[in-house]
C-alpha positions as CSV (number, residue, x, y, z in Angstrom):
1,M,33.8,72.7,61.9
2,D,32.9,69.1,61.9
3,I,35.6,66.8,62.8
4,D,35.0,65.0,59.5
5,K,36.0,68.1,58.0
6,V,38.9,68.6,60.0
7,R,40.3,65.3,59.5
8,N,40.0,66.0,55.5
9,L,42.5,69.0,55.8
10,T,46.0,68.8,55.0
11,D,48.6,69.7,57.5
12,S,49.5,73.1,56.5
13,E,45.4,73.9,56.4
14,L,45.1,72.4,59.7
15,L,47.7,75.2,60.8
16,G,46.1,78.0,58.9
17,E,42.4,76.8,60.5
18,L,44.1,77.0,64.1
19,V,45.4,80.4,63.4
20,T,42.2,81.5,62.1
21,Q,40.0,79.9,65.0
22,R,42.4,81.3,67.6
23,R,42.3,84.9,65.9
24,A,38.5,84.5,66.0
25,L,38.4,83.5,69.7
26,Y,40.7,86.6,70.6
27,D,38.1,88.9,68.6
28,L,35.2,87.2,70.5
29,R,36.7,87.8,73.8
30,F,37.5,91.2,73.0
31,Q,33.8,91.9,72.1
32,L,32.6,90.1,75.2
33,A,34.9,92.7,77.4
34,T,33.4,95.6,75.5
35,R,29.8,94.1,75.8
36,Q,29.7,94.0,72.0
37,L,29.0,90.3,71.8
38,T,25.5,89.3,71.5
39,D,25.8,85.5,70.9
40,H,27.6,84.0,73.6
41,N,27.5,80.5,72.0
42,Q,30.3,81.5,69.6
43,L,32.9,81.2,72.4
44,T,32.0,77.7,73.1
45,Q,31.8,76.8,69.3
46,T,35.2,78.2,68.6
47,R,37.0,76.6,71.7
48,R,35.4,73.3,70.5
49,S,36.5,74.1,67.1
50,I,40.2,74.7,68.2
51,A,40.2,71.5,70.4
52,R,39.0,69.5,67.2
53,V,41.8,70.9,65.2
54,L,44.4,70.2,67.8
55,T,43.1,66.9,68.4
56,V,43.6,65.9,64.7
57,M,47.0,67.6,64.9
58,T,47.9,65.4,67.9
59,E,46.4,62.0,66.4
60,R,48.5,62.7,63.2
61,S,51.7,63.1,65.5
62,L,51.1,60.2,67.2
63,D,50.8,58.2,64.1
64,E,54.1,59.2,62.8
65,T,56.1,58.8,66.3
66,M,54.0,55.7,67.5
67,V,56.5,53.0,68.7
68,P,55.3,49.8,69.9
69,R,55.9,49.4,73.7
70,T,56.8,46.3,75.7
71,A,55.5,45.6,79.2
72,P,58.1,46.8,81.8
73,Q,60.0,44.2,83.2
74,P,60.0,43.6,87.0
75,K,62.8,44.8,88.9
76,P,64.8,41.9,90.6
77,A,64.7,41.9,94.6
78,T,67.6,43.4,96.3
79,R,66.4,42.6,99.8
80,S,65.6,39.3,101.4
81,A,62.0,38.0,101.1
82,A,61.4,37.9,104.7
83,K,59.9,41.3,106.0
84,P,59.4,41.9,109.8
85,A,56.1,41.3,111.3
86,A,53.7,44.1,111.1
87,R,52.7,45.7,114.5
88,T,49.2,45.7,115.4
89,S,47.4,49.4,115.6
90,A,47.5,49.2,119.4
91,A,51.0,48.3,119.8
92,K,51.7,51.4,117.4
93,K,49.7,53.9,119.3
94,D,51.4,52.5,122.6
95,G,54.8,52.8,120.7
96,A,54.1,56.3,119.9
97,A,53.0,57.4,123.2
98,K,56.1,56.0,124.8
99,T,58.2,57.8,122.3
100,A,56.3,61.3,122.9
101,A,56.8,60.8,126.8
102,A,60.6,59.9,126.4
103,K,61.0,63.1,124.2
104,T,59.1,65.0,126.8
105,A,61.3,63.6,129.6
106,A,64.4,64.6,127.5
107,T,63.3,67.9,127.0
108,K,62.7,68.6,130.6
109,T,65.9,67.0,131.6
110,A,67.9,69.4,129.3
111,T,66.1,72.3,130.3
112,R,67.0,71.6,133.9
113,A,70.4,71.2,133.2
114,K,70.6,74.6,131.4
115,T,69.0,76.3,134.3
116,A,71.3,74.6,136.8
117,A,74.5,75.6,134.7
118,T,73.0,79.3,134.4
119,A,72.5,79.4,138.3
120,A,76.1,78.0,139.0
121,K,77.7,80.7,136.8
122,G,75.6,83.3,138.8
123,D,76.9,82.0,141.9
124,E,80.6,82.2,140.6
125,K,80.5,86.0,140.0
C-alpha cells in the first residue's frame, strides 16, 4: 500500500489495516515455514506496509501531543572554577607503576606477617 493511500485512511481504518497486514505477515511466515510460499517478495512488501501504517499512526500521535520544547537551562556550577592541573601521560604511568609496586609490597608484608604468626602458634603448642 502506498504511503499516500495510508495517509488518507482514518484512524479506525488504520487500525484495521494494521491488523490485516499483521495477519497476512503471520500467514506468509507460516507458508514459508511449510515451504508453500513461492513469492518471497511478499514478506518484504508486507513488512514495509506495516511500517508505513505504524509511521502514519506515530505521526498522528505526535501531532496531537506535540508540545514546544525550550532549550535546557545550564546547571549552575557548584564547585570552584579552578581545576587541578592535569598530569602528563608519563607522570600517570609513573604514578601507576608506583601504586602497583606499593600494593605488591603491602601484600608481601601481610603474607609474611601471617606466616610468622602461624609459625609462632606452632612453636607454642
